[in-house]
N, C-alpha and C positions, 0 to 999 in steps of 0.2 A: 424452564427456558426464560430468559430475560424478556421483558416487554420492550416494545419499540423504543420508547423514550429513554429507557435505561441503556439500551445499546448505543443510541445516538450520543448520549452523554459520555459514555465510556470511550467511544471512538474519538470524540472531540479532544480527549487528552492525548491522542496519538497523531493528530493532524500534523503537528510540526515535525515529528519524527518521520512520518511518511514523506512529507515534502523535502526534508533535509536529505534523506536517502536518495530520493529521486533526482533532486537537483545535483547532487554529488556525482551521480552516475550519468545523467543525461545532459547536464550543463544548461541546456536551454530551459528558460523559466516556464514558458507556456506548456511545453511538452511535459515538464516535471509536474506542473499543477494538475494537468489532465491525468497523468499516470498515478499521482498520489490519490486523486479523487477516485479513480478506478480501483485502486488498492483498498481504500476505505469501504467502498461499496461491496467489494468482494469479501472483505473481512466481516461486514455486517451479516452476511448470510452464511458464514463459515462456522459450522458447528464445532469443528475442532479448535478453532481460535477461542471460542467461548468456554470450552472445556479446559483450555490451557491455563495453568496457574498465572496469576497476575504478574509475578516476578519473571516469568518466561515469555510474556507476550511481546516484549520489545524485540527479542530474538526472532520470534515468529513473524512479526511485521517486517523485520529486515529481510527475511527470506522471501516473503510475498512481494515486497517492493522490488527487490533485486531481480526476481524472476520476471516481473512485468516490465521492468526497465530493459532487461536483456531482450525480451521479445520486441519491444519498440525499436531498439537498436538494430535488431535483425531485420525488421520490416524496412527500416530506413535504408539499410545496406542493400537489401534486395531491390529496392526502387532505384538506386543509383547505379546498379551494375547491369 
């Protein structure tokens, strides 16, 4: 298993991807920032992510970010109805 600093360094390479996916879906910058941060924290502890081949990680991140964004949208919709 990777040590803490190696995981952090690896995830830093994906920060902009996470934010881009989140801002594309959520539009609002602050919510996108928070959701991207949540995704990165989730990925940090996700054993499956670390077992995923480097070339497939972007697709994995896309799925994680999309799921979290949809959950945020669902929460927002439930509050307004």
